[in-house]
C-alpha positions in Angstrom: -4.7 -41.3 35.8 -7.1 -41.9 33.0 -6.2 -40.8 29.6 -8.8 -39.4 27.1 -8.1 -38.8 23.5 -9.7 -36.1 21.3 -9.8 -36.9 17.7 -10.9 -34.3 15.1 -12.3 -36.0 12.0 -13.7 -34.6 8.9 -17.3 -35.8 10.1 -17.1 -34.8 13.7 -15.3 -34.8 17.0 -14.6 -38.2 18.8 -13.6 -38.7 22.3 -11.8 -42.0 23.1 -10.8 -43.5 26.5 -7.4 -45.3 26.8 -7.5 -47.8 29.5 -5.5 -50.9 30.2 -2.4 -49.7 28.6 -0.4 -52.3 30.2 -1.6 -54.9 27.7 0.2 -53.1 24.7 3.0 -51.4 26.8 3.7 -48.0 27.9 6.3 -47.2 25.3 5.7 -45.7 21.9 7.3 -48.7 20.2 5.0 -51.0 21.8 1.9 -48.8 20.8 3.3 -48.6 17.3 3.5 -52.4 17.0 0.0 -53.0 18.4 -1.8 -50.5 16.2 -2.0 -52.8 13.3 -4.0 -55.4 15.2 -7.6 -54.2 15.9 -8.3 -56.8 18.4 -5.5 -55.9 20.5 -5.9 -52.1 20.0 -9.7 -52.3 20.5 -9.3 -53.6 24.0 -7.2 -50.6 25.0 -9.0 -47.7 23.2 -12.8 -47.3 23.5 -15.1 -44.7 22.1 -16.7 -42.5 24.7 -18.7 -40.0 22.7 -19.0 -38.7 19.1 -20.3 -35.3 18.1 -21.0 -35.0 14.3 -20.7 -31.8 12.5 -24.0 -30.2 11.3 -22.9 -29.2 7.8 -19.9 -28.8 5.5 -19.7 -25.1 6.5 -19.6 -26.1 10.1 -16.9 -28.6 9.5 -14.9 -25.9 7.7 -15.2 -23.5 10.5 -14.2 -26.2 13.1 -11.2 -27.1 10.9 -10.0 -23.6 10.6 -10.4 -23.0 14.4 -8.4 -26.3 15.2 -5.6 -25.2 12.6 -5.3 -21.7 14.4 -5.3 -23.4 17.9 -8.7 -22.0 18.9 -11.4 -23.8 21.0 -14.9 -23.3 19.6 -18.1 -23.2 21.7 -19.3 -26.5 20.2 -16.0 -28.2 21.2 -16.2 -26.6 24.8 -19.7 -28.0 25.3 -18.8 -31.4 23.9 -15.8 -31.6 26.3 -17.7 -30.2 29.3 -20.6 -32.7 28.8 -18.6 -35.9 28.1 -15.5 -35.5 30.3 -15.9 -36.2 34.1 -16.5 -33.0 36.2 -13.7 -31.7 38.4 -14.3 -29.8 41.7 -12.6 -26.6 42.0 -10.5 -27.5 45.1 -9.3 -30.9 43.8 -7.0 -31.8 40.9 -8.4 -33.7 37.9 -7.8 -37.4 37.9 -7.6 -37.7 34.0 -5.7 -35.9 31.2 -6.8 -35.1 27.6 -4.5 -36.2 24.7 -4.4 -33.9 21.6 -2.6 -33.8 18.3 -2.4 -29.9 18.5 -0.4 -28.5 21.4 -1.7 -24.8 20.7 -5.2 -26.2 21.1 -4.3 -28.1 24.2 -3.0 -24.8 25.9 -6.1 -23.0 25.0 -8.4 -25.5 26.3 -6.4 -25.5 29.6 -6.6 -21.8 29.8 -10.4 -21.8 29.3 -11.6 -24.9 31.1 -8.6 -25.8 33.3 -8.6 -29.4 31.8 -5.2 -30.9 31.8 -4.0 -31.7 28.3 -0.9 -33.5 26.9 0.7 -33.8 23.5 3.6 -36.2 23.1 4.8 -39.1 20.9 2.8 -41.8 23.0 -0.4 -39.7 22.4 0.4 -39.2 18.7 0.7 -42.9 18.2 -2.5 -43.6 20.1 -4.2 -41.1 17.7 -2.6 -42.6 14.7 -4.3 -45.9 15.6 -7.6 -44.1 16.2 -7.4 -42.6 12.7 -6.6 -46.0 11.2 -9.6 -47.8 12.7 -11.9 -44.8 13.1 -14.6 -46.2 10.7 -14.8 -49.5 12.8 -15.3 -47.5 16.0 -18.4 -45.8 14.9 -21.3 -48.2 14.1 -23.6 -46.3 11.6 -20.8 -44.9 9.5 -21.0 -46.6 6.0 -18.0 -47.4 3.8 -16.8 -44.5 1.7 -18.6 -41.9 3.7 -15.5 -40.8 5.6 -13.5 -40.5 2.5 -16.1 -38.3 0.9 -16.2 -36.1 3.9 -12.4 -35.9 4.0 -12.3 -35.0 0.2 -15.0 -32.3 0.6 -13.5 -30.7 3.6 -10.0 -30.8 2.0 -11.3 -29.0 -1.1 -13.2 -26.4 0.9 -10.3 -25.9 3.3 -7.8 -25.3 0.5 -10.3 -23.0 -1.4 -10.8 -20.9 1.7 -7.0 -20.6 2.3 -6.6 -19.4 -1.3 -9.5 -16.9 -1.0 -7.9 -15.6 2.0 -5.3 -13.9 -0.3 -7.6 -12.5 -2.9 -7.1 -8.8 -1.9 -3.4 -9.3 -1.7 -2.7 -8.7 -5.3 1.2 -8.8 -4.9 0.9 -12.2 -6.5 0.0 -10.4 -9.7 3.2 -8.3 -9.4 5.4 -11.4 -8.8 3.9 -13.0 -12.1 4.3 -9.7 -14.1 7.9 -9.2 -13.1 8.7 -12.8 -13.9 7.1 -12.5 -17.3 8.8 -9.1 -18.0 12.2 -10.6 -17.4 11.3 -13.6 -19.6 10.1 -11.3 -22.4 13.2 -9.2 -22.3 15.3 -12.4 -23.0 13.0 -13.6 -25.7 12.8 -10.3 -27.4 16.5 -10.0 -27.4 17.0 -13.5 -28.7 14.4 -13.1 -31.5 15.7 -9.7 -32.4 19.2 -11.2 -33.0 17.7 -13.9 -35.1 15.8 -11.4 -37.2 19.1 -9.4 -37.7 21.0 -12.6 -38.5 18.4 -13.9 -40.9 17.7 -10.6 -42.8 21.4 -9.8 -43.1 21.8 -12.4 -45.6 19.6 -10.2 -47.9 20.4 -6.7 -46.6 23.7 -6.8 -44.4 24.3 -3.0 -44.5 21.1 -2.3 -42.5 22.6 -3.7 -39.3 25.2 -0.9 -39.1 22.7 1.9 -39.9 20.0 0.8 -37.4 20.9 -0.2 -33.7 17.5 -0.5 -32.2 16.0 -4.0 -32.4 12.4 -2.9 -32.7 13.1 -0.4 -35.5 15.2 -3.0 -37.3 12.2 -5.5 -37.3 9.9 -2.7 -38.4 12.2 -1.9 -41.4 12.7 -5.5 -42.3 9.0 -5.9 -42.5 8.7 -2.6 -44.5 11.5 -3.1 -47.0 11.2 -6.9 -47.8 13.0 -6.9 -51.1 15.9 -4.3 -51.1 15.8 -4.2 -55.0 12.4 -2.6 -54.9 13.4 0.1 -52.5 13.5 3.5 -54.3 13.4 7.2 -53.6 9.6 7.0 -53.7 9.6 5.3 -50.4 11.6 8.0 -48.5 8.6 9.5 -46.9 7.5 6.3 -45.4 11.1 5.5 -44.2 11.4 8.9 -42.6 8.3 8.2 -40.6 9.7 4.9 -39.3 13.2 6.0 -38.6 12.4 9.5 -37.7 15.5 11.0 -39.5 15.6 11.9 -43.2 19.3 11.4 -43.5 19.1 7.8 -42.2 16.4 7.3 -44.6 18.5 8.4 -47.5 21.4 6.4 -46.2 19.3 3.2 -46.1 18.1 3.8 -49.8 21.8 4.3 -51.0 22.9 1.3 -49.0 20.1 -0.8 -50.7 21.4 0.2 -54.1 24.9 -0.9 -53.5 24.2 -3.8 -51.1 26.2 -6.9 -51.3 23.6 -9.3 -49.9 22.0 -12.4 -51.4 18.7 -12.4 -53.2 15.9 -14.3 -51.2 13.1 -16.1 -52.7 9.4 -14.6 -52.2 8.7 -17.6 -49.7 11.8 -16.7 -47.6 11.0 -13.0 -47.5 7.4 -13.9 -46.3 8.8 -15.9 -43.5 11.2 -13.0 -42.5 8.2 -10.6 -42.7 6.0 -12.9 -40.4 8.8 -13.3 -37.9 9.6 -9.6 -37.8 5.9 -8.9 -37.2 6.1 -11.5 -34.2 9.0 -9.7 -32.7 7.3 -6.4 -33.0 4.1 -7.7 -31.4 6.3 -9.2 -28.6 8.0 -5.9 -27.9 4.6 -4.0 -27.9 3.2 -6.5 -25.4 6.3 -5.9 -23.3 5.5 -2.2 -23.2 1.9 -2.7 -22.1 3.0 -5.3 -19.5 5.5 -2.7 -18.0 2.6 -0.1 -17.9 0.5 -2.8 -16.1 3.3 -3.4 -13.6 3.7 0.2 -12.9 0.0 0.7 -12.2 -0.1 -2.3 -10.0 3.0 -1.2 -8.1 1.3 2.2 -7.4 -1.7 0.3 -6.0 0.2 -2.2 -3.8 3.3 -0.6 -2.8 3.3 3.1 -3.7 5.9 4.2 -1.1 8.4 1.5 -2.2 7.7 2.5 -5.9 8.2 6.2 -5.1 11.4 5.5 -3.4 13.4 2.9 -5.5 11.3 2.5 -8.6 8.6 0.2 -9.9 10.8 -2.5 -11.4 13.4 -2.8 -8.6 10.5 -2.7 -6.1 8.6 -5.5 -7.9 11.8 -7.6 -8.0 12.2 -7.2 -4.3 8.7 -8.4 -3.6 8.9 -11.3 -5.9 12.3 -12.4 -4.4 10.9 -12.2 -1.0 7.8 -14.1 -1.9 5.3 -11.4 -0.9 5.0 -7.9 0.4 4.3 -9.3 3.9 7.5 -11.3 3.7 9.5 -8.2 2.5 8.1 -6.2 5.4 9.2 -8.8 7.9 12.8 -8.8 6.6 15.3 -6.6 8.4 17.2 -3.9 6.4 20.4 -6.1 6.5 18.6 -9.0 4.8 16.9 -6.7 2.3 20.4 -5.3 1.5 21.8 -8.5 0.2 18.4 -9.9 -1.1 19.4 -11.5 -4.5 23.0 -12.1 -3.6 22.6 -15.3 -1.5 25.1 -17.3 -3.6 27.8 -14.6 -3.1 27.0 -14.5 0.6 27.4 -18.2 1.2 30.4 -18.5 -0.8 32.0 -15.6 1.3 31.0 -17.3 4.4 32.5 -20.5 3.2 35.7 -19.2 2.1 35.9 -16.5 4.8 36.1 -13.7 2.3 34.3 -10.4 2.0 30.5 -10.5 2.1 28.5 -8.8 -0.7 27.5 -5.1 0.0 24.3 -5.2 -2.3 22.0 -7.5 -4.1 19.0 -6.4 -6.2 19.3 -3.0 -4.8 22.3 -2.5 -7.1 20.0 -1.8 -10.0 18.7 1.4 -8.2 20.0 4.7 -9.6 21.2 5.8 -6.2 23.9 3.1 -6.0 25.2 3.9 -9.5 25.4 7.7 -8.6 27.4 7.0 -5.5 31.2 7.0 -5.7 33.0 3.7 -5.4 34.1 4.2 -1.7 30.4 5.2 -0.7 28.5 2.4 -2.6 28.3 0.1 0.6 27.2 3.0 2.7 24.7 4.1 0.2 23.4 0.5 -0.1 22.9 0.2 3.6 21.1 3.5 4.0 18.9 2.6 1.0 18.0 -0.8 2.4 17.0 0.9 5.7 14.6 3.3 3.9 13.3 0.4 1.7 12.4 -1.6 4.8 10.5 1.4 6.2 8.6 1.8 3.0 7.6 -1.7 2.6 6.3 -1.8 6.2 4.3 1.3 5.6 2.8 -0.2 2.4 2.0 -3.5 4.0 0.3 -2.2 7.1 -1.3 1.1 6.1 -5.0 1.2 5.4 -4.9 4.0 2.9 -2.6 4.2 -0.1 -0.2 7.2 -0.2 3.1 8.3 -1.7 3.9 11.0 0.8 6.2 8.8 2.9 8.0 7.3 -0.1 8.7 10.9 -1.6 10.1 12.0 1.7 12.2 9.0 2.0 13.6 9.6 -1.5 14.4 13.2 -0.6 16.3 11.7 2.4 18.4 9.4 0.1 19.1 12.4 -2.1 20.3 14.5 0.8 22.5 11.5 1.9 24.1 11.4 -1.5 24.8 15.2 -1.3 26.2 14.6 2.2 28.7 12.0 0.8 29.6 14.1 -2.2 29.5 17.7 -1.1 29.3 17.4 2.7 26.0 19.2 3.0 24.4 18.1 6.3 21.0 16.3 5.9 17.8 16.9 7.7 16.9 14.9 10.9 14.8 11.7 10.4 12.3 12.9 13.0 11.7 16.2 11.1 11.2 14.5 7.8 8.7 12.0 9.2 6.7 14.7 10.9 6.5 16.6 7.6 5.4 13.4 5.8 2.7 12.6 8.5 1.4 16.3 8.1 1.3 15.9 4.3 -0.6 12.5 4.8 -3.1 14.0 7.1 -3.7 17.0 4.9 -4.3 14.8 1.9 -6.8 12.7 3.9 -8.5 15.7 5.1 -8.8 17.1 1.5 -10.1 13.7 0.2 -12.7 13.8 3.0 -13.7 17.3 2.2 -14.2 16.5 -1.4 -16.3 13.6 -0.6 -18.5 15.5 1.8 -19.0 18.7 -0.4 -21.8 18.5 -2.9 -23.1 21.2 -5.3 -26.0 23.1 -3.6 -29.0 24.0 -5.7 -31.9 26.4 -5.0 -34.9 24.1 -4.2 -37.5 26.8 -3.4 -38.9 29.9 -5.1 -38.1 32.0 -2.0 -34.4 31.6 -2.5 -34.7 32.7 -6.1 -36.7 35.8 -5.0 -34.0 36.6 -2.3 -31.3 36.3 -4.9 -33.0 38.6 -7.4 -33.5 41.2 -4.6 -30.0 41.0 -3.6 -28.9 41.5 -7.3 -31.3 44.6 -7.7 -29.9 46.1 -4.4 -26.3 45.6 -5.4 -26.6 47.3 -8.9 -27.0 50.8 -7.7 -24.3 50.4 -5.1 -21.8 49.5 -8.0 -22.9 52.5 -9.9 -22.2 54.8 -6.8 -18.9 53.4 -6.5 -18.0 54.2 -10.1 -19.4 57.8 -9.7 -17.3 58.3 -6.6 -14.2 57.1 -8.4 -14.9 59.5 -11.3 -15.5 62.4 -9.1 -13.2 65.4 -8.2 -10.2 65.1 -6.1 -11.6 67.7 -3.8 -14.0 65.2 -2.3 -11.2 63.1 -0.7 -10.3 65.6 2.1 -14.1 65.9 2.8 -14.3 62.2 3.4 -11.3 62.2 5.6 -12.9 65.0 7.8 -16.1 63.1 8.0 -14.3 59.9 9.1 -12.3 61.9 11.8 -15.6 63.3 13.2 -17.1 59.9 13.3 -14.1 58.5 15.2 -14.1 61.3 17.8 -17.9 61.0 18.3 -17.4 57.2 18.9 -14.6 58.0 21.4 -16.7 60.5 23.2 -19.7 58.3 23.4 -17.5 55.6 25.0 -16.1 58.1 27.5 -19.5 59.3 28.4 -20.9 55.7 28.9 -17.9 54.8 31.2 -18.5 58.0 33.1 -22.2 57.3 33.5 -21.5 53.8 34.7 -19.1 54.9 37.4 -21.3 57.7 38.8 -24.5 55.7 38.4 -26.3 58.4 36.5 -26.9 56.4 33.3 -30.6 56.5 32.2 -31.7 53.3 30.6 -35.0 54.6 29.5 -33.7 57.8 27.8 -34.7 58.6 24.3 -32.3 58.6 21.4 -32.6 62.4 20.8 -31.4 63.1 24.2 -28.3 60.9 23.7 -27.5 62.7 20.5 -27.6 66.1 22.1 -25.5 64.9 25.0 -22.9 63.6 22.6 -22.8 66.9 20.7 -22.5 68.9 23.9 -19.6 66.7 25.1 -18.0 67.0 21.7 -18.1 70.8 22.0 -16.6 70.8 25.5 -13.8 68.6 24.3 -13.0 71.0 21.5 -13.0 74.0 23.9 -10.7 72.1 26.2 -8.2 71.4 23.4 -8.4 75.0 22.2 -7.6 76.2 25.8 -4.6 73.9 26.0 -3.3 75.2 22.8 -3.5 78.8 23.9 -1.7 78.1 27.1 1.1 76.4 25.2 1.4 79.6 22.9 1.5 81.9 25.9 4.3 79.9 27.6 6.3 79.9 24.4 6.0 83.7 24.2 6.9 84.3 27.8 10.2 82.2 27.3 11.1 84.3 24.3 
């Protein structure tokens, strides 16, 4: 059986025929030894056809397709034209050797060409790659290296651009920088305290906050110049007048050393740097919160922005976090403790980064493990929703947070929580209503009268409506005697309508209804029928009175 080799180079597709393999041997070791010698290897492998790429963009598309295991139309046409044709009823007397097994399976599914990818084929392709420049005649020296370099740059650039909209990388960098800044600000603040304490040691016991201490060190500078005139400025910084007075009194009786002006300038500059770092830390935290609401709103609503960002950074990306099961997410960040427990056959850790959540701290000691397991379950659901939902929403995260709160109440007080299916139905309804409201807001636009006719109609309506309002006011201010008259009129109208309906039904049954009758005749008929109904009711009342008198 003949063996063809498909080689994907940076400049095009090359098809080679491997014949006379007995000269170099059928084993991989023999092929590996014969690759270095071109005379020996050239007798076994020969070029059948070469299909160059049209442009750099075409080369990039073909490279992407090969890496994904897909056969392009160009590759299919090239193989169908160069390989020997096979009849439908008979088997192929050749096979195609490839480096990518996924590409081989796709080629076999589409064209029924038998493909193989093993160590022997890979060694042959390695020899083709080594001597590829000498197989093609018109290829100049250095052209292949330039094509490989350009294709490598464009391929890596395309892979990086593939992740442009996935801004979870920004969250990962922000949370790393936030942790680093926390350490640096604490270290520098301790250095400011230690340095300025040589001059004013009593200030450390009065002020505990690092940012306030640096601000005061910059403001006070020399303690000997601190007097009661500076009390208003000190109260603005500290926020407490008693503390400001205490600082002034401590400065008067301080036991610290005097510092030279150069030393005080250095302390002041360093305090300013610490203040700038702490302010930048606050702005970075605000940036992280905004980014988390854009990337993972449900996870941020459930567990908080900082803990959610730490989970994403530890997993590598939001997609990796969404792929993690809840059991992995529960101990994410406690890998050392896990492997130590597995090695020593001890108890495995119950929680990792999730421990920083407020829910774990609020749970009792015996329920911390249960709470961590339940919270990890909800976090995995929230991360998957954030990863695969098209529209950003916090409705699911808020409902999941309510579930965790209910679970805490269940562990503490025994209150039964709601069912998960009911909560998810409510979250979906909330999500759909929010989408509907957003679409309605987008569709509705303020309507403006564009023609003079609409203005005229509005003015007429206003003119007509004004006397109606006056009539209403007059009626409300009228005597109370008019109310029974109105009630009588309404009763008469109701009776007339009932009589008209009864007459129409009677006419429809008897077939005596005149369609062409005038309106006056109808009014007369309705009046007569109303009188007949009144006489009938009076007769009934008289009969009832007579019966009552006979019984007495």
